[in-house]
Phi, psi and omega in degrees: 000122183280175180295323183296316180301310182300330179289319183289319172307312178305324183281331176284326183289314179299312178301319172301308179307329182280322185231023179291330175306296180305321182295324183290321176301338180267004181091006176261123182267169180301315178300321180301310186293313183293322176300309177298313180305311188288322178294315178299312184296322183287322177295326176277359170082019177283316188246126180226104176242129183277131181296330183261025181278153188285335175300306174307316181307304178303316184296319175305310179300311185296320175297323178287323178289317177288329176286324179294313182298315188289314180298316183290321181294335178267354175267099184288120185282343172292318172302312178306312183297314185284307192236359186263027178317303177306307180305317188290316181300322180292325186284308189285326183248318180291319180296304183302318183293326183292315178299320181301306182299318177293328175292312185298317181291333177292317180295331178283310188275331181238087185296343179293336188278139166266184183298324184281325183284336172294312180293318186300309180302312182295323183285330189285336178262005186275336178287142180245163184234111188297331184295334181277353173244031187294323179298325183278324180295334178262359185272113184295348178282338175276127175309141185297337179287329184283318181295326176295313185300317181297316188284321172299316177294319185290326180295338186245338190283339175294321176287336177286321181289324190308308179304319176297322178295314180297323176292323180291321172305316175295315188296317182298321184295318188291320179286327179268006172076029180269152183292143183216127174284349186253137160272164177312311177306309182296322182288325173296324174293328178297313178298317180294308180308313175302322183291322179286324181295317181300318181294318181291320178291313182296315176291303181293315182298318179297314180292326175293312181300315185289326183296307182298331181289308177306324181272005172081014181281345184255145178290155176304132183091340185297331182295326180292319177298310178310314176300310182294333179292338183290309176291332175296308178304319176303317184301313182290320179291318177300327173297317185296310187270359175062041174245177187282111178293331185289311178297319179302311182298316178300310180300311179307319173298311180304304182298313182304319183289344181269345183289136181295140177195161183270150176048065183291339176300320178299319178300327187279335198305303190290319176291329170300310181301311180303320183289326177292319176300315174295324174301309180306309180295322185292318180293325173295311181295323183292322172294328187277324191244356189226321194297295184300317175299324179284323180294336180295343185261003180299138176221188186290325179297310182294314178305319183294316181294318180305317179302307189291330184287325183274356179238270188301319191290326177271316190281327178299301180306320174300318180294324182291314182302321184260025171293131183061022184272345192093353178277131177285177188296311181300320180293319179301312177301318180295316179297321176300311190289317186268078168235062188295144178267125190224227196304314183296324178291325172295323181288321178296325174300312177297324176292326178298317180298313183301316182270336188240342187078187177225013183273343179281137189296327185285323181287324173296321176295323176295318181298305180303317176294325175298310182308306186296320188287322174298310179305306181295325178292322176301312180288306188295326179281336169290311180304321191264004180302307191286314185289326179284333176294319180293313184295319173299322177301314182288319195262331184283149174253005182286136180291152173285085181228162000284168177307129177303331184293335179274356187242141188290139182306333185267002180298312182265106180235095182297350187263352191294149171259000000 
């Protein structure tokens, strides 16, 4: 990425910061604006970003690492255990079932896909993005229990989907005869090594930061910087030691988030801001280098899969996972529909290009379908947020539980990426 592209990205970020409020009131979200800006400027020849550039690779990796760490560290597992029954069901039952149904639908609707690319497509689309449901998560008409379930699910499902995506990428590389430096055993060792690295960094790093704070060794605001240093350090350490940085970031966030600490909201602030800023840049670069070329390959089969992905592939597994959970039909429909595809899917798409290229027909079909689904999700979930919130308020008989006093105030964060 050249200095001129960096300057343009900085200008777009500044512009959004200055007028983002009025644009959001008009129904335009950050991802919409950055995606459209990247695509438009690329079409006009103002921006030229190579998909295989080293700078883009670093931005992709850092965006997903900070997002995984931030989301996992803000997902309080104690709240998930006490009040997250619906979220737990959607994560442990709905997510695997959604990947299985999505892979089956892919092989049926898109015959060019083999089993590995079908799983890759389904797993990449299984992760949801809370930032695209911000209006729902902040809408008081939606019962708090529903908002809590959506927020907890989106905070954890990208981390749970990541190993499946990585394994599917490796399997696809082998199936397509592409060069891969990893055997199955070495790859599993990378995943296990990443989990170990994450547990150590999240546990030890979190303990050291809290100890230094309690003893008065840290300057005001230093805890925020120290917390942000953890995911950045994970990225560097994972590169040096050859383990999975994404698994490490997710596990580190989970461990870090469960440690007892004072003023937890202060710790989360800088990683969340960094994650949001990197998300904006990633949306812009995605629009600039991948969106338009991929959408040129849309056909009826791809459109059919997009429709299935946003409805049956997501909603049926969610409905199955909520059987005998106490959720009434309107609540089940609402939870099933609001699974917008966002940052994680974008990053997965860019990782696919990085590792597999885009010249193979099966891989090109995966990328085209990902891009089309993301675009449809951004528009449809934004348009339906307000009317469906009104419909749920009128139709649902579910009590507005859990009691807000029992839930950590940072649990529901509609701005989280």
